[in-house]
N, C-alpha and C positions, 0 to 999 in steps of 0.2 A: 729550721728544725735542728735541734741539738742531738748529737749522737751520744749514746750512753758510754760511760767509762766502765769497762769490765776489768776485773783483776784476773791474774793467772788462776787463782783458786776457783773463780767462777767458771772459767773456760775448762779447767780440768773436770769440775763437777759436770758441766754440760757434756763433756766427752765421756762421762761415766768412769773417770779415773779418780783415784784418791786425791783429795784436794787440799790436804794439810801441807804446810810449808816443807816439812822433811820429805814427804812423798814427792812433792813437785821437784825439789832439789835432786832427789834420787833419780827421778825420771829423766831430768835434763842431763845428769851425770851419766846415766846408763845409755841414753840415746843420742848424746851430743856428738859432735864432729860430723854432722850430716853434710855429705859432699855438696858442693855448689851446683852440680849438674842434676841434683835430685830435688824436685819440687816437694815442699813440705807435705802436701797431701799424698804424694807418691811414696813416702818413706815406708819401709816394709813393716814397721811396728804398729801401724794403725789397722783397726778393723775396717771393713768396707764402709760401715756406717760413720765411723769417725773421719775417715778420709773424705767421704761425701760432704759431711758437715763443714770441714775445713775448706774444701774446694768451693762450696757454695757461698760461704761467708766472704771469702776473698773475691769471688767473681761478682757478687752482688754489692760489694763494698758495704756490707751490712754492719750493724752495731758491733759485731764481734771481730770485724776485720782488723782493727788496730791491735787487739790483744793477740790475735792469730799471727800478725806480723811480728810482734814482740817475741812470741814463742819461736817463730822461725829463726829470728836473730839469735836467741838464746841457744837453740840447738846447733847452730853453726859455730858459735863462739866458744862453746864449752870444750 
């Protein structure tokens, strides 16, 4: 079984966030520098539904897990 490749824009749309490149860059700039001791899904800027989606995708190693991991890296590196 092949896993799907999802882009940041698709993940942002799935999370109900603006998904155009400038909005994504602004989100990462605004919410970057996430401390290493904070799990991505526990970051204070997510709604409960967004946090649950992120947590579930990682826990289930679902199709979205790879792009969720990339978002985690981007938010820590910015």
